[in-house]
KELO-203863 format. One line per 2 residues: their letters; for each residue x, y, z of N, C-alpha, C. Coordinates in steps of 0.1 Angstrom, whole numbers, always signed. Last residue first. Layout:
BEGIN
a	X,Y,Z,X,Y,Z,X,Y,Z  ...
This chain:
BEGIN
xx	-63,-82,+117,-53,-72,+117,-59,-58,+117  -74,-111,+133,-77,-99,+126,-66,-89,+128
xx	-61,-143,+129,-61,-131,+137,-65,-119,+129  -75,-174,+123,-69,-162,+117,-71,-150,+127
xx	-74,-207,+121,-75,-197,+131,-68,-184,+126  -94,-226,+97,-81,-221,+103,-84,-210,+113
xx	-116,-233,+83,-112,-242,+94,-99,-237,+101  -126,-219,+62,-113,-226,+60,-109,-235,+71
xx	-151,-209,+72,-150,-216,+59,-137,-225,+58  -143,-197,+96,-153,-207,+96,-152,-216,+84
xx	-125,-177,+89,-120,-188,+97,-130,-200,+97  -128,-167,+55,-133,-166,+68,-128,-178,+76
xx	-112,-147,+31,-113,-160,+37,-119,-158,+51  -125,-125,+7,-119,-127,+20,-122,-141,+25
xx	-117,-127,-28,-127,-129,-17,-119,-131,-4  -97,-100,-41,-99,-114,-38,-110,-115,-27
xx	-82,-79,-63,-93,-80,-55,-96,-95,-53  -55,-58,-70,-59,-72,-69,-71,-73,-59
xx	-43,-33,-90,-52,-36,-79,-57,-50,-80  -15,-14,-97,-21,-27,-99,-30,-31,-87
xx	-6,+16,-110,-12,+10,-98,-19,-3,-103  +21,+35,-122,+11,+24,-124,+6,+19,-111
xx	+29,+69,-129,+32,+56,-125,+20,+46,-128  +19,+101,-115,+25,+93,-125,+27,+79,-119
xx	-7,+83,-119,-4,+97,-122,+6,+103,-113  -16,+57,-120,-12,+62,-107,-8,+77,-107
xx	-40,+39,-138,-30,+50,-138,-28,+54,-123  -42,+3,-134,-47,+16,-133,-36,+27,-134
xx	-50,-30,-140,-39,-20,-140,-46,-6,-142  -64,-56,-120,-65,-46,-130,-54,-36,-129
xx	-78,-88,-113,-67,-79,-112,-69,-69,-123  -98,-109,-91,-96,-102,-104,-84,-92,-102
xx	-107,-141,-79,-104,-127,-78,-103,-121,-91  -109,-169,-75,-121,-161,-77,-119,-146,-75
xx	-84,-180,-75,-90,-178,-62,-102,-169,-63  -77,-179,-102,-78,-192,-95,-85,-191,-82
xx	-74,-152,-106,-86,-159,-111,-88,-172,-105  -49,-148,-92,-61,-141,-88,-74,-148,-93
xx	-33,-165,-108,-35,-168,-94,-47,-161,-88  -34,-150,-132,-38,-164,-131,-41,-169,-117
xx	-23,-125,-125,-37,-126,-130,-42,-141,-129  +3,-133,-118,-5,-126,-108,-20,-128,-112
xx	+12,-144,-142,+11,-153,-131,+2,-146,-120  +13,-120,-157,+4,-131,-161,+2,-141,-150
xx	+32,-106,-143,+18,-102,-142,+8,-112,-147  +55,-124,-151,+52,-119,-138,+37,-115,-136
xx	+63,-130,-177,+54,-139,-171,+49,-134,-157  +83,-119,-192,+70,-114,-194,+59,-123,-188
xx	+109,-126,-187,+102,-134,-197,+88,-129,-200  +140,-108,-183,+127,-112,-179,+120,-119,-190
xx	+161,-79,-186,+159,-94,-184,+145,-96,-180  +155,-53,-211,+158,-58,-197,+155,-73,-196
xx	+146,-47,-236,+160,-48,-234,+164,-52,-220  +118,-45,-234,+124,-56,-242,+139,-58,-240
xx	+106,-24,-223,+111,-34,-214,+118,-45,-221  +96,-8,-243,+107,-2,-235,+113,-12,-226
xx	+74,-24,-252,+86,-21,-261,+98,-17,-252  +63,-47,-228,+62,-34,-234,+75,-32,-242
xx	+55,-81,-233,+64,-71,-228,+62,-58,-235  +39,-112,-227,+38,-98,-233,+48,-89,-226
xx	+39,-137,-217,+50,-133,-226,+49,-119,-232  +5,-137,-210,+17,-144,-209,+27,-139,-220
xx	-11,-106,-201,-10,-118,-210,+4,-124,-209  -11,-83,-187,-15,-95,-180,-14,-108,-188
xx	-8,-63,-205,+4,-66,-196,+1,-79,-187  -32,-58,-218,-22,-67,-224,-11,-71,-215
xx	-45,-38,-204,-50,-51,-204,-40,-62,-209  -27,-16,-210,-29,-21,-196,-36,-34,-196
xx	-22,-4,-234,-14,-16,-231,-19,-22,-218  -37,+19,-236,-40,+9,-245,-32,-4,-243
xx	-25,+35,-216,-38,+30,-214,-41,+18,-223  +10,+28,-209,-1,+35,-217,-14,+28,-215
xx	+21,+27,-176,+18,+19,-188,+8,+26,-195  +48,+43,-158,+35,+39,-160,+34,+30,-172
xx	+73,+53,-149,+68,+58,-162,+54,+53,-165  +67,+54,-113,+75,+53,-125,+69,+58,-137
xx	+56,+53,-88,+56,+66,-94,+66,+66,-106  +34,+25,-80,+47,+32,-81,+45,+45,-88
xx	+15,+2,-60,+16,+14,-69,+30,+20,-69  -6,-23,-54,+8,-20,-55,+9,-9,-65
xx	-33,-33,-33,-28,-24,-44,-13,-23,-43  -58,-55,-26,-44,-53,-25,-40,-44,-36
xx	-87,-61,-9,-82,-53,-20,-67,-50,-17  -110,-86,-2,-97,-80,+1,-92,-73,-11
xx	-145,-88,+6,-135,-87,-4,-122,-81,+2  -169,-85,+20,-163,-99,+19,-152,-99,+9
xx	-164,-54,+31,-174,-65,+31,-167,-78,+31  -132,-47,+24,-146,-41,+23,-155,-53,+21
xx	-99,-41,+34,-111,-50,+33,-123,-43,+33  -67,-35,+20,-79,-30,+27,-90,-41,+25
xx	-33,-26,+17,-43,-37,+18,-55,-32,+25  -7,-13,-4,-18,-11,+6,-27,-23,+5
xx	+25,-2,-11,+16,-14,-10,+6,-11,+0  +44,+18,-32,+35,+18,-20,+26,+6,-22
xx	+75,+29,-41,+65,+18,-43,+57,+18,-30  +93,+53,-58,+86,+50,-46,+75,+39,-49
xx	+126,+55,-71,+112,+51,-73,+106,+49,-59  +151,+74,-82,+145,+69,-69,+130,+67,-71
xx	+152,+47,-104,+155,+52,-91,+155,+67,-91  +126,+38,-127,+140,+43,-124,+141,+48,-110
xx	+108,+8,-129,+107,+22,-125,+121,+27,-121  +112,-19,-132,+106,-11,-143,+105,+4,-141
xx	+122,-30,-109,+130,-32,-122,+125,-22,-133  +104,-26,-90,+116,-19,-89,+124,-20,-102
């Protein structure tokens, strides 16, 4: 919400395919240039247009680190217009974790 001007639409979706969970967060804001998309997951990296707003450039770096910690991956994609960040994680099973999970 900080990087896309009002009235911005943000859509969050979650899906499961086989043994993976796919979480997408998409907006219709200005997006991120193709050549910058891999860099936005680096610590302290900020786009030039974001340098005047508050923040430290750690948000997406933390997202990527947490995804990797859980054997997942994250990628930035074009949302035409806007940005779509897709996070893919292994699905937890109740048998593996010992927990009781309700299917949604």
